[in-house]
N, CA, C and O atoms as a Tripos MOL2 file, in Angstrom:
@<TRIPOS>MOLECULE
protein
  172   171    43     0     0
PROTEIN
NO_CHARGES

@<TRIPOS>ATOM
      1 N         134.4060   37.8960  195.9730 N.3       1 LEU1
      2 CA        135.8380   37.9600  196.1990 C.3       1 LEU1
      3 C         136.2430   39.4290  196.2940 C.2       1 LEU1
      4 O         135.8970   40.2380  195.4330 O.2       1 LEU1
      5 N         136.9560   39.7500  197.3190 N.am      2 ALA2
      6 CA        137.3610   41.1370  197.5660 C.3       2 ALA2
      7 C         138.2320   41.6900  196.4410 C.2       2 ALA2
      8 O         138.1620   42.8800  196.1320 O.2       2 ALA2
      9 N         139.0440   40.8450  195.8310 N.am      3 LEU3
     10 CA        139.9140   41.3290  194.7520 C.3       3 LEU3
     11 C         139.0960   41.8150  193.5610 C.2       3 LEU3
     12 O         139.4680   42.7930  192.9120 O.2       3 LEU3
     13 N         137.9930   41.1440  193.2720 N.am      4 LEU4
     14 CA        137.1660   41.5720  192.1490 C.3       4 LEU4
     15 C         136.4440   42.8800  192.4600 C.2       4 LEU4
     16 O         136.2340   43.6940  191.5610 O.2       4 LEU4
     17 N         136.0630   43.0930  193.7100 N.am      5 ALA5
     18 CA        135.4710   44.3680  194.1070 C.3       5 ALA5
     19 C         136.5030   45.4790  193.9710 C.2       5 ALA5
     20 O         136.1790   46.5790  193.5210 O.2       5 ALA5
     21 N         137.7300   45.2010  194.3530 N.am      6 PHE6
     22 CA        138.8270   46.1590  194.2120 C.3       6 PHE6
     23 C         139.0280   46.5060  192.7390 C.2       6 PHE6
     24 O         139.2180   47.6700  192.3860 O.2       6 PHE6
     25 N         138.9830   45.4880  191.8860 N.am      7 LYS7
     26 CA        139.1800   45.6750  190.4510 C.3       7 LYS7
     27 C         138.1800   46.6780  189.8800 C.2       7 LYS7
     28 O         138.5470   47.4990  189.0400 O.2       7 LYS7
     29 N         136.9300   46.6240  190.3210 N.am      8 THR8
     30 CA        135.9120   47.5220  189.7820 C.3       8 THR8
     31 C         136.0600   48.9500  190.3000 C.2       8 THR8
     32 O         135.5380   49.8860  189.6950 O.2       8 THR8
     33 N         136.7610   49.1200  191.4080 N.am      9 ALA9
     34 CA        136.9010   50.4420  192.0130 C.3       9 ALA9
     35 C         138.1520   51.1900  191.5700 C.2       9 ALA9
     36 O         138.2850   52.3800  191.8530 O.2       9 ALA9
     37 N         139.0700   50.5200  190.8810 N.am     10 VAL10
     38 CA        140.3680   51.1050  190.5390 C.3      10 VAL10
     39 C         140.5650   51.0890  189.0270 C.2      10 VAL10
     40 O         140.2110   50.1200  188.3560 O.2      10 VAL10
     41 N         141.1290   52.1600  188.5040 N.am     11 ILE11
     42 CA        141.4930   52.2100  187.0900 C.3      11 ILE11
     43 C         142.9870   51.9280  186.9850 C.2      11 ILE11
     44 O         143.8040   52.6260  187.5860 O.2      11 ILE11
     45 N         143.3320   50.9090  186.2230 N.am     12 ALA12
     46 CA        144.7390   50.5330  186.0500 C.3      12 ALA12
     47 C         145.1430   50.7910  184.5990 C.2      12 ALA12
     48 O         144.7580   50.0310  183.7110 O.2      12 ALA12
     49 N         145.9120   51.8480  184.3490 N.am     13 PRO13
     50 CA        146.2740   52.1930  182.9780 C.3      13 PRO13
     51 C         147.1210   51.1350  182.2740 C.2      13 PRO13
     52 O         147.1560   51.0900  181.0450 O.2      13 PRO13
     53 N         147.8000   50.2870  183.0370 N.am     14 ASP14
     54 CA        148.6400   49.2660  182.4050 C.3      14 ASP14
     55 C         147.8640   47.9920  182.0770 C.2      14 ASP14
     56 O         148.4510   47.0360  181.5700 O.2      14 ASP14
     57 N         146.5620   47.9550  182.3520 N.am     15 GLY15
     58 CA        145.7370   46.8020  182.0170 C.3      15 GLY15
     59 C         145.9630   45.5860  182.8890 C.2      15 GLY15
     60 O         145.6330   44.4710  182.4840 O.2      15 GLY15
     61 N         146.5160   45.7720  184.0720 N.am     16 ILE16
     62 CA        146.8540   44.6470  184.9480 C.3      16 ILE16
     63 C         145.6370   43.7790  185.2810 C.2      16 ILE16
     64 O         145.7750   42.5780  185.5150 O.2      16 ILE16
     65 N         144.4480   44.3870  185.3010 N.am     17 PHE17
     66 CA        143.2630   43.6380  185.7070 C.3      17 PHE17
     67 C         142.6030   42.8630  184.5660 C.2      17 PHE17
     68 O         141.6610   42.1090  184.8130 O.2      17 PHE17
     69 N         143.0590   43.0230  183.3510 N.am     18 LEU18
     70 CA        142.4050   42.3750  182.2220 C.3      18 LEU18
     71 C         142.3540   40.8550  182.3510 C.2      18 LEU18
     72 O         141.3960   40.2360  181.8880 O.2      18 LEU18
     73 N         143.3520   40.2470  182.9620 N.am     19 GLN19
     74 CA        143.3610   38.7940  183.0930 C.3      19 GLN19
     75 C         142.6760   38.3030  184.3680 C.2      19 GLN19
     76 O         142.5590   37.0950  184.5730 O.2      19 GLN19
     77 N         142.2250   39.2130  185.2250 N.am     20 TRP20
     78 CA        141.5430   38.8120  186.4550 C.3      20 TRP20
     79 C         140.1590   38.3030  186.0830 C.2      20 TRP20
     80 O         139.2840   39.0920  185.7270 O.2      20 TRP20
     81 N         139.9550   37.0120  186.1610 N.am     21 ASN21
     82 CA        138.7310   36.3640  185.7150 C.3      21 ASN21
     83 C         137.9550   35.8230  186.9080 C.2      21 ASN21
     84 O         138.4660   34.9850  187.6500 O.2      21 ASN21
     85 N         136.7300   36.2920  187.1000 N.am     22 GLU22
     86 CA        135.9330   35.8340  188.2380 C.3      22 GLU22
     87 C         135.5670   34.3580  188.1320 C.2      22 GLU22
     88 O         135.1480   33.7630  189.1250 O.2      22 GLU22
     89 N         135.7130   33.7540  186.9580 N.am     23 GLU23
     90 CA        135.4540   32.3240  186.7830 C.3      23 GLU23
     91 C         136.6270   31.4750  187.2880 C.2      23 GLU23
     92 O         136.4720   30.2770  187.5230 O.2      23 GLU23
     93 N         137.7810   32.0900  187.4530 N.am     24 ASP24
     94 CA        138.9850   31.3870  187.9090 C.3      24 ASP24
     95 C         138.9470   31.2660  189.4330 C.2      24 ASP24
     96 O         138.9460   32.2830  190.1260 O.2      24 ASP24
     97 N         138.9160   30.0500  189.9660 N.am     25 PRO25
     98 CA        138.8260   29.8750  191.4150 C.3      25 PRO25
     99 C         140.1210   30.1860  192.1640 C.2      25 PRO25
    100 O         140.1170   30.2670  193.3920 O.2      25 PRO25
    101 N         141.2240   30.3590  191.4420 N.am     26 ASP26
    102 CA        142.5220   30.5700  192.0830 C.3      26 ASP26
    103 C         143.1480   31.8960  191.6560 C.2      26 ASP26
    104 O         143.8100   31.9530  190.6200 O.2      26 ASP26
    105 N         142.9520   32.9650  192.4340 N.am     27 PRO27
    106 CA        143.5190   34.2590  192.0620 C.3      27 PRO27
    107 C         145.0340   34.3320  192.2320 C.2      27 PRO27
    108 O         145.6420   35.3340  191.8540 O.2      27 PRO27
    109 N         145.6490   33.3100  192.7850 N.am     28 CYS28
    110 CA        147.1000   33.3370  193.0090 C.3      28 CYS28
    111 C         147.8870   33.3910  191.7060 C.2      28 CYS28
    112 O         149.0630   33.7540  191.7200 O.2      28 CYS28
    113 N         147.2780   33.0470  190.6000 N.am     29 GLY29
    114 CA        147.9400   33.1150  189.3110 C.3      29 GLY29
    115 C         147.7100   34.4240  188.5800 C.2      29 GLY29
    116 O         148.2500   34.6280  187.4930 O.2      29 GLY29
    117 N         146.9170   35.3130  189.1600 N.am     30 TRP30
    118 CA        146.6150   36.5800  188.5100 C.3      30 TRP30
    119 C         147.8020   37.5280  188.6100 C.2      30 TRP30
    120 O         148.5000   37.5650  189.6230 O.2      30 TRP30
    121 N         148.0190   38.2880  187.5530 N.am     31 LYS31
    122 CA        149.1000   39.2720  187.5310 C.3      31 LYS31
    123 C         148.9150   40.2660  188.6720 C.2      31 LYS31
    124 O         147.8340   40.8280  188.8460 O.2      31 LYS31
    125 N         149.9720   40.4800  189.4470 N.am     32 GLY32
    126 CA        149.9480   41.4440  190.5340 C.3      32 GLY32
    127 C         149.4660   40.9010  191.8650 C.2      32 GLY32
    128 O         149.5060   41.6110  192.8690 O.2      32 GLY32
    129 N         149.0060   39.6450  191.8950 N.am     33 VAL33
    130 CA        148.5160   39.0360  193.1380 C.3      33 VAL33
    131 C         149.6040   38.1390  193.7130 C.2      33 VAL33
    132 O         150.1650   37.3030  193.0050 O.2      33 VAL33
    133 N         149.8940   38.3110  194.9690 N.am     34 LYS34
    134 CA        150.8970   37.4960  195.6640 C.3      34 LYS34
    135 C         150.1920   36.6290  196.6980 C.2      34 LYS34
    136 O         149.3290   37.1040  197.4360 O.2      34 LYS34
    137 N         150.5680   35.3510  196.7440 N.am     35 CYS35
    138 CA        149.9840   34.4040  197.6940 C.3      35 CYS35
    139 C         151.0820   33.7040  198.4760 C.2      35 CYS35
    140 O         152.2260   33.6140  198.0310 O.2      35 CYS35
    141 N         150.7070   33.2070  199.6560 N.am     36 ASP36
    142 CA        151.6670   32.4280  200.4300 C.3      36 ASP36
    143 C         151.6320   30.9690  199.9650 C.2      36 ASP36
    144 O         150.9120   30.6400  199.0220 O.2      36 ASP36
    145 N         152.3870   30.1120  200.6060 N.am     37 SER37
    146 CA        152.5060   28.7150  200.1770 C.3      37 SER37
    147 C         151.2170   27.9150  200.3370 C.2      37 SER37
    148 O         151.0780   26.8370  199.7600 O.2      37 SER37
    149 N         150.2750   28.4390  201.1180 N.am     38 THR38
    150 CA        148.9990   27.7460  201.2880 C.3      38 THR38
    151 C         147.8840   28.4030  200.4720 C.2      38 THR38
    152 O         146.7010   28.1720  200.7240 O.2      38 THR38
    153 N         148.2710   29.2200  199.4970 N.am     39 LYS39
    154 CA        147.3510   29.8690  198.5630 C.3      39 LYS39
    155 C         146.4630   30.9370  199.1980 C.2      39 LYS39
    156 O         145.3800   31.2230  198.6870 O.2      39 LYS39
    157 N         146.9080   31.5230  200.3000 N.am     40 ASN40
    158 CA        146.2090   32.6720  200.8720 C.3      40 ASN40
    159 C         146.7420   33.9340  200.2100 C.2      40 ASN40
    160 O         147.9540   34.1220  200.1100 O.2      40 ASN40
    161 N         145.8410   34.7980  199.7570 N.am     41 VAL41
    162 CA        146.2510   36.0430  199.1060 C.3      41 VAL41
    163 C         146.9150   36.9490  200.1320 C.2      41 VAL41
    164 O         146.3520   37.2230  201.1920 O.2      41 VAL41
    165 N         148.1080   37.4080  199.8080 N.am     42 MET42
    166 CA        148.8790   38.2760  200.6990 C.3      42 MET42
    167 C         148.8410   39.7320  200.2300 C.2      42 MET42
    168 O         148.7820   40.6450  201.0530 O.2      42 MET42
    169 N         148.8730   39.9510  198.9350 N.am     43 SER43
    170 CA        148.8010   41.3160  198.3850 C.3      43 SER43
    171 C         148.4220   41.2700  196.9250 C.2      43 SER43
    172 O         148.3090   42.3150  196.2840 O.2      43 SER43
@<TRIPOS>BOND
     1     1     2 1
     2     2     3 1
     3     3     4 2
     4     3     5 am
     5     5     6 1
     6     6     7 1
     7     7     8 2
     8     7     9 am
     9     9    10 1
    10    10    11 1
    11    11    12 2
    12    11    13 am
    13    13    14 1
    14    14    15 1
    15    15    16 2
    16    15    17 am
    17    17    18 1
    18    18    19 1
    19    19    20 2
    20    19    21 am
    21    21    22 1
    22    22    23 1
    23    23    24 2
    24    23    25 am
    25    25    26 1
    26    26    27 1
    27    27    28 2
    28    27    29 am
    29    29    30 1
    30    30    31 1
    31    31    32 2
    32    31    33 am
    33    33    34 1
    34    34    35 1
    35    35    36 2
    36    35    37 am
    37    37    38 1
    38    38    39 1
    39    39    40 2
    40    39    41 am
    41    41    42 1
    42    42    43 1
    43    43    44 2
    44    43    45 am
    45    45    46 1
    46    46    47 1
    47    47    48 2
    48    47    49 am
    49    49    50 1
    50    50    51 1
    51    51    52 2
    52    51    53 am
    53    53    54 1
    54    54    55 1
    55    55    56 2
    56    55    57 am
    57    57    58 1
    58    58    59 1
    59    59    60 2
    60    59    61 am
    61    61    62 1
    62    62    63 1
    63    63    64 2
    64    63    65 am
    65    65    66 1
    66    66    67 1
    67    67    68 2
    68    67    69 am
    69    69    70 1
    70    70    71 1
    71    71    72 2
    72    71    73 am
    73    73    74 1
    74    74    75 1
    75    75    76 2
    76    75    77 am
    77    77    78 1
    78    78    79 1
    79    79    80 2
    80    79    81 am
    81    81    82 1
    82    82    83 1
    83    83    84 2
    84    83    85 am
    85    85    86 1
    86    86    87 1
    87    87    88 2
    88    87    89 am
    89    89    90 1
    90    90    91 1
    91    91    92 2
    92    91    93 am
    93    93    94 1
    94    94    95 1
    95    95    96 2
    96    95    97 am
    97    97    98 1
    98    98    99 1
    99    99   100 2
   100    99   101 am
   101   101   102 1
   102   102   103 1
   103   103   104 2
   104   103   105 am
   105   105   106 1
   106   106   107 1
   107   107   108 2
   108   107   109 am
   109   109   110 1
   110   110   111 1
   111   111   112 2
   112   111   113 am
   113   113   114 1
   114   114   115 1
   115   115   116 2
   116   115   117 am
   117   117   118 1
   118   118   119 1
   119   119   120 2
   120   119   121 am
   121   121   122 1
   122   122   123 1
   123   123   124 2
   124   123   125 am
   125   125   126 1
   126   126   127 1
   127   127   128 2
   128   127   129 am
   129   129   130 1
   130   130   131 1
   131   131   132 2
   132   131   133 am
   133   133   134 1
   134   134   135 1
   135   135   136 2
   136   135   137 am
   137   137   138 1
   138   138   139 1
   139   139   140 2
   140   139   141 am
   141   141   142 1
   142   142   143 1
   143   143   144 2
   144   143   145 am
   145   145   146 1
   146   146   147 1
   147   147   148 2
   148   147   149 am
   149   149   150 1
   150   150   151 1
   151   151   152 2
   152   151   153 am
   153   153   154 1
   154   154   155 1
   155   155   156 2
   156   155   157 am
   157   157   158 1
   158   158   159 1
   159   159   160 2
   160   159   161 am
   161   161   162 1
   162   162   163 1
   163   163   164 2
   164   163   165 am
   165   165   166 1
   166   166   167 1
   167   167   168 2
   168   167   169 am
   169   169   170 1
   170   170   171 1
   171   171   172 2
@<TRIPOS>SUBSTRUCTURE
     1 LEU1         2 RESIDUE 1 A LEU
     2 ALA2         6 RESIDUE 1 A ALA
     3 LEU3        10 RESIDUE 1 A LEU
     4 LEU4        14 RESIDUE 1 A LEU
     5 ALA5        18 RESIDUE 1 A ALA
     6 PHE6        22 RESIDUE 1 A PHE
     7 LYS7        26 RESIDUE 1 A LYS
     8 THR8        30 RESIDUE 1 A THR
     9 ALA9        34 RESIDUE 1 A ALA
    10 VAL10       38 RESIDUE 1 A VAL
    11 ILE11       42 RESIDUE 1 A ILE
    12 ALA12       46 RESIDUE 1 A ALA
    13 PRO13       50 RESIDUE 1 A PRO
    14 ASP14       54 RESIDUE 1 A ASP
    15 GLY15       58 RESIDUE 1 A GLY
    16 ILE16       62 RESIDUE 1 A ILE
    17 PHE17       66 RESIDUE 1 A PHE
    18 LEU18       70 RESIDUE 1 A LEU
    19 GLN19       74 RESIDUE 1 A GLN
    20 TRP20       78 RESIDUE 1 A TRP
    21 ASN21       82 RESIDUE 1 A ASN
    22 GLU22       86 RESIDUE 1 A GLU
    23 GLU23       90 RESIDUE 1 A GLU
    24 ASP24       94 RESIDUE 1 A ASP
    25 PRO25       98 RESIDUE 1 A PRO
    26 ASP26      102 RESIDUE 1 A ASP
    27 PRO27      106 RESIDUE 1 A PRO
    28 CYS28      110 RESIDUE 1 A CYS
    29 GLY29      114 RESIDUE 1 A GLY
    30 TRP30      118 RESIDUE 1 A TRP
    31 LYS31      122 RESIDUE 1 A LYS
    32 GLY32      126 RESIDUE 1 A GLY
    33 VAL33      130 RESIDUE 1 A VAL
    34 LYS34      134 RESIDUE 1 A LYS
    35 CYS35      138 RESIDUE 1 A CYS
    36 ASP36      142 RESIDUE 1 A ASP
    37 SER37      146 RESIDUE 1 A SER
    38 THR38      150 RESIDUE 1 A THR
    39 LYS39      154 RESIDUE 1 A LYS
    40 ASN40      158 RESIDUE 1 A ASN
    41 VAL41      162 RESIDUE 1 A VAL
    42 MET42      166 RESIDUE 1 A MET
    43 SER43      170 RESIDUE 1 A SER
């Protein structure tokens, strides 16, 4: 998953990535991740 690769490359002082779990099949619920109505990651 591209988001997890991004997570390893960036240092986030506010801990935003702490809840990003690679075991979770749906990143749309992760803090800071925005998805459209069909669950495609937008940002």
